[in-house]
N, C-alpha and C positions, 0 to 999 in steps of 0.2 A: 091843566088847561084843556078844556074840551072845545075851546074855540080860539082860533088864532086871529088877531085883528088884521084888517086889510093892510097890505103892503103898499106904501106910496110908490108910484112909478119912478124908476130911475133908468138911465141908459146903460145898456150892457157895455163892458169894456171892449175896446178894439185892440189891435196889435200894438198901436202906439201908447196904450195905457198900461201895458203889462209891466210888472216889476222885472228887474234884471235877475235872470236865473243864475244860481251858483253852479249848476251842473248843465251838461250839454247832452243829456240822454236823448235818444231818438226812439219813438215807439216802433216796435217790430211786430208784424203780424204773427210771427212764429213764437213770440214770447208773451204777448199781451192778453189781458182779459179786460173787457169793458164792463164797468159797474154802473148800473142805473140805480142811483142811491135814493131810496124813499120817494119815488115819483108817484105818490099816492094822492088821491083826490083831497084827502084831509089836509095835506101839507101844501098842495098847489092852489087850493081854493082861495087863499088870500091874495093871489097875484092876478092882475089883469091878463086875461088869456090872449087878447089881441094886441096889447101894447107891450112895452118893455117894463120889467125884464121877463114877464111870464111867457110872452109869445116866442121870443128867440130861445128861451130856455127849452121849451118843448120841441121847437123845430130843429134846433141844433142837436139836441139829444137824439132826435129821430134820424138825422143825417148820420150821426155816429153809429147808431144802432144798425141802420141799413148797411152801411159800408162794412162794419165789422162782420155782419152776417155773410156778406158777399165773400169776404176774405177768410172765412172759417175761424174767426176770432171768437172764443167763447163769450157769450153775453150773460152777465149775472145781474140779478135783481135783489135788492133788500126791500122788505116791507114789514112794517110794524103790525102786530096781530090785532091790536085793539082790544078793549075790554080786559086789560091786565088786572090781575089781583094786586092787592097792596104789596104782597111779598114779591111778585114778579116786577112790579113797578119800582120798588126800592127807592133810592134817593132821587130818581127822576121826579117822583111825586112832589118833593120839596121845591123843585124848580119849576115844574111844568104842570102840576096837578095830575088828575087821573088819566089824562091823555085821550086818545081817540076812542070812540065807541066801536063795538064790533060790527056795526052795520056795514054791508057791502059798499054803500055809497061813500063811506070813509076810507075803507081799506083798498078799494080797487086802484089799479094803476091807471093813469090818465089815458084817455082814448088815443089810439094810434101807437102807443108804446107798450101795449100788453105783451106779456111773455109768449113765446112760441115753443113748440116741442123741441126739446134739446137744450133750452136755456136753463141756467141755474137760478134757483130761487131760494133765498135764505130769510128766515125770520129775524127781524131786527129787534134786539133787546136793549141795547145801550147805544151811546154815540157811535162807537166804532162798529163797522160792519163785520169785523172779525170776532167780536165778543160773543161767545156761546154759539157760534155758527161753525159750519164746516167749510167756510170760504178758503181759509189757508190750506186745509187738507186737500180740497179740490184743486187748488192751484198747484200744489206740490205734485199731486197725482198726474196732472196734465203737463207738468214741467213748464209752468208759466211763472215768470218772475217780473212782470210788469203789470200795473193796474191803471187803466184809464178811467178817471172818475168824473161823472157828471151827476147832477141832481141837486137836492136841497137837504139841509140849509148849509151854505158854504162854510160858515165859521163854526159850525157845530159838528154834525155827523160827517160831512164831507172832509173837513179838516182833520178830525180825529182819525178817520179811516186812512187818510193819506199818511199821517204820522205813524199809525200802527203798521201800515204796509212797509214803510221805511224801516221800522224797528225789526221787521222780519226779513230784511234784505230784499224786499220787493220794490222795484222802482215805481213810484207813483207819478202819474201825469194828471194834473188838475186842469180841466178844460174850462178856461175862464169865462167864456160866453155860453157855456152849457151847464152852469151852476147859477144859483140865485140865493138871495138872502133877505133878511128883514129890512136892510138899508144898504146904500152904497158903501157906508163906512164898514159894516160887517163884511160885505163882499170883499172890500179892499184888504181887510185884516187877513182873511183866509189866503188870498193870493200872495200877499207879501210874506206871510209865514212859510208857506210851502216853497216859494221861490228861494227863500234865504236858507231854510233849515231842513227841508225833508223831501223835495221833489222838484219837478219841472212844471211850470205854468205855461200853457200855450192856448191858442185859439182853436176853434173847430176847424177853420180853414187850414191852419198849420197841421193839425192832427190828420186831416184827410189827405193832405199833400204828402206827408211823411209816411203814411200808411200805404200810399199809392192810389188814393181815391180822388174823386173830383173835388175841385176847390170851391164849388158854388155854395155859398152860405147865405141864408136869407137876410140876416141882420146882424151887423155890429155897427152901432151908431156912433155919434159924436163922443169925443173924449169925456170921461167922467172923473178923471183924476185917480184912476186905479193904476197908478204907474210909478215911474221913476221920479226922483226928486225933481221938481220943476214942472211936472205935468199939471194940467189944469185941475184945480180942486173943486 
C-alpha cells in the first residue's frame, strides 16, 4: 500500500472513556523512555491535522515530548525507511503492499516533533519497534524498564510494541489520546487489550501529572465509547 485512505474524524478518548486497567503502574522519570512511534508524514497524512484525532495526536505527543525532555527522560523515535526491497518487506507486502516511497516527504517526522541531538532513532522494520532494532539494548544500557508509547497506528505497531515491551519485562504505558488509528473501533481495541493484558492505559494529562509536569492538555473531547462497559458507544 503506497497510499493510505483518509481517516474519518472521530473524537479522542477522555479519562471517562478509558478501560479499567489491570495494573497500577506509575510512570517514573528515572525509569521511563518516551517512544514516538512512526510519527512520519506518510502515516499521518490520512488524518485531519486540525480536527480529531489528528490534531490532538500531534499536540499531545508534543506535550509529552517536551516534558520528557525537561525531565531528562530519553526520547526515542521509530521511522520506516521507505523503499524497502521485496526481501526487506517480507510478509508486510502481503498485507500492506510495497509501503512508503523513500522520498523525504514520506519519511520525515511531522513538523514540530522532529528529533533533537541526543534523541534515539531506530529504523522500523516490522510492527514491533523492538524487531531488528537496538531499542531493547539501549534501554537496558540506560537501566530503563518503562516505555511510554504514543504515535500510530494504535492497534498495529503501537499495540505490538506494547506487548513486546511487556514480554521483555518492560512496563508499557499507552497514552490513549496521543495515539490514533484508522477508526474508533481499532483505537478501542488497542486500549482494551493493553489495559487488560500487557500494560497501563492513561491520558496525556495523567501522564504529565504523574511525571510531575503541567496538566494542561489541548484536547480530549466528548466520550466516544473507548471505555468501560456501559460507556457511550
